[in-house]
C-alpha positions in Angstrom: -16.9 -7.1 11.0 -15.1 -10.3 9.8 -12.6 -12.1 12.0 -9.9 -11.1 9.5 -10.8 -7.4 10.1 -10.8 -7.8 13.8 -7.4 -9.5 13.8 -5.9 -6.7 11.6 -7.4 -4.0 13.8 -6.1 -5.7 17.0 -2.7 -6.3 15.6 -2.1 -2.8 14.2 -4.2 -1.0 16.8 -1.9 -2.2 19.7 1.2 -1.1 17.7 0.0 2.2 16.3 1.3 4.5 19.0 5.0 3.5 18.6 4.9 2.3 14.9 7.0 5.1 13.5 9.6 4.8 16.4 10.0 1.1 15.6 10.9 1.8 12.0 12.5 5.3 12.0 14.7 4.9 8.9 12.1 3.9 6.4 11.5 7.4 5.0 13.9 7.3 2.1 12.7 3.9 1.0 9.1 5.2 0.9 10.2 8.2 -1.1 12.1 6.1 -3.6 9.1 3.7 -4.0 6.8 6.6 -4.5 9.1 8.0 -7.2 8.7 4.7 -9.1 5.0 5.4 -9.6 5.9 8.1 -12.1 3.2 10.4 -10.7 2.7 13.9 -12.2 1.3 17.1 -10.8 -2.5 16.9 -10.6 -2.6 13.1 -10.4 -5.0 11.3 -8.0 -3.5 8.6 -5.8 -4.6 6.3 -2.9 -2.3 5.0 -0.2 -4.2 1.8 0.5 -3.6 0.5 4.0 -1.8 3.8 4.8 -1.1 3.0 8.5 0.5 6.1 10.1 0.7 7.8 6.7 4.4 7.5 6.0 3.8 7.6 2.2 1.5 10.6 2.3 4.2 13.3 2.3 6.2 11.9 -0.7 2.9 11.3 -2.5 1.8 14.9 -2.0 5.2 16.1 -3.2 4.7 14.0 -6.4 1.2 15.2 -7.3 1.6 18.8 -6.0 -1.1 21.1 -4.6 -3.4 20.4 -7.5 -3.3 16.6 -7.0 -5.5 14.4 -4.7 -3.9 12.2 -2.1 -6.1 9.8 -0.1 -5.0 7.5 2.7 -7.3 4.6 3.6 -6.9 2.3 6.5 -9.0 -0.1 8.5 -7.5 0.7 11.9 -8.7 3.9 13.6 -5.5 4.0 15.9 -3.3 4.1 12.8 -5.2 7.0 11.3 -5.0 8.8 14.7 -1.3 8.3 14.7 -1.1 9.8 11.2 -3.0 12.8 12.5 -0.7 13.2 15.5 2.3 13.1 13.1 0.6 15.9 11.0 0.4 13.8 7.9 -3.3 14.6 7.5 -2.0 17.9 6.0 -0.6 15.9 3.0 -3.7 13.8 2.3 -7.3 13.1 3.2 -7.6 10.1 5.6 -10.4 7.6 5.2 -11.4 4.9 7.7 -12.1 2.3 5.0 -11.7 -1.3 4.0 -9.8 -1.9 0.7 -12.3 -4.6 0.0 -15.0 -2.0 -0.5 -13.5 1.4 -1.1 -15.9 4.4 -1.0 -14.6 5.7 -4.3 -15.9 5.9 -7.9 -14.7 3.4 -10.5 -11.7 4.6 -12.5 -11.4 7.7 -10.3 -7.6 7.4 -9.5 -4.3 7.4 -11.4 -2.4 5.2 -9.0 -2.5 3.2 -5.8 0.4 2.8 -3.4 0.2 -0.1 -1.0 3.0 -0.6 1.6 2.9 -3.9 3.5 -0.7 -4.4 2.5 -0.8 -7.6 0.5 0.1 -9.9 3.4 -2.9 -8.7 5.4 -5.5 -9.1 2.6 -8.1 -11.7 3.5 -9.1 -12.1 -0.2 -6.0 -11.1 -2.2 -7.5 -11.6 -5.6 -10.8 -9.9 -4.8 -9.1 -7.1 -2.9 -6.7 -6.4 -5.8 -9.7 -6.4 -8.2 -11.2 -3.7 -5.9 -8.0 -1.6 -6.2 -8.2 -2.1 -10.0 -11.8 -1.0 -10.0 -10.9 2.5 -8.7 -7.9 3.0 -11.0 -8.2 4.2 -14.6 -6.9 1.9 -17.4 -3.2 2.6 -17.6 -3.0 3.6 -14.0 -0.3 2.2 -11.7 -0.2 0.0 -8.6 2.9 -0.2 -6.3 3.1 -3.1 -3.8 5.9 -2.1 -1.5 7.7 -3.1 1.6 10.8 -1.3 2.9 12.7 -4.5 3.3 12.8 -7.6 1.0 11.0 -10.9 1.6 14.0 -12.7 3.1 14.9 -9.9 5.4 11.3 -9.6 6.6 11.0 -13.3 7.2 14.3 -13.2 9.3 12.9 -10.3 11.3 9.8 -12.3 12.0 11.7 -15.5 12.8 10.2 -17.5 10.0 11.4 -19.2 6.8 10.4 -18.2 3.3 8.1 -20.8 1.7 7.2 -21.5 -1.9 3.6 -20.5 -1.1 4.6 -16.9 -0.2 2.1 -14.7 -1.9 4.9 -12.1 -2.7 7.1 -14.6 -4.5 7.3 -13.6 -8.2 5.8 -16.9 -9.5 2.8 -16.4 -7.2 2.4 -12.7 -7.4 2.5 -12.2 -11.2 -0.5 -14.5 -12.0 -2.4 -13.1 -9.0 -2.0 -9.6 -10.3 -2.8 -10.7 -13.9 -6.0 -12.4 -12.7 -7.0 -9.3 -10.8 -6.8 -6.8 -13.7 -3.1 -5.8 -13.4 -0.1 -6.3 -15.7 3.2 -6.6 -13.8 5.9 -4.3 -15.2 8.6 -4.6 -12.5 9.5 -7.0 -9.7 12.3 -6.2 -7.2 13.0 -8.3 -4.1 16.3 -7.4 -2.4 17.3 -6.9 1.2 16.7 -3.1 1.1 13.2 -3.3 -0.5 10.4 -5.2 -2.1 8.6 -3.5 -4.9 6.2 -4.8 -7.5 4.8 -2.4 -10.1 1.7 -3.2 -12.2 -0.3 -1.3 -14.7 -4.2 -1.4 -14.8 -5.3 -3.5 -17.8 -7.4 -1.9 -20.4 
């Protein structure tokens, strides 16, 4: 396991038990972001870096009983918290690294990724892996329930020009990884970048 993986697992593993209690009001923001994906009944969707599975319930509602919902995370404690919350009823949970997903190429219609991009050791390569498992024309949502400035303030840091989520950085990163950006929203109440899998 790489040092990056160990760091991510240690960071989230130690916070998994009370993660949902720390952020109790995020549910509506997750539901609104899932709605932006434009999912239809029967679609197949992955919550990449699903954590405690807060997106699984709105994803299941969007794709219905005939759809497929997967939640993949690198941290066992986060997946255990998802099970304790009963969210495994809404999607199948996978202990998996988004750098090497155990999924067939072009097998999904969409990927939802909340708070993931800041924790990717190889953003371009990892976004290419997400593109690999999505059909051409499928959708990616990079989401956070608060915007970049609000998140930086919460973490006691300043925004920098090198911030990966800044639009001038994110658009070319996505384009070079097989995604065409269709929307970019960065406001206090949410961060959302939508992209379509290139042909």
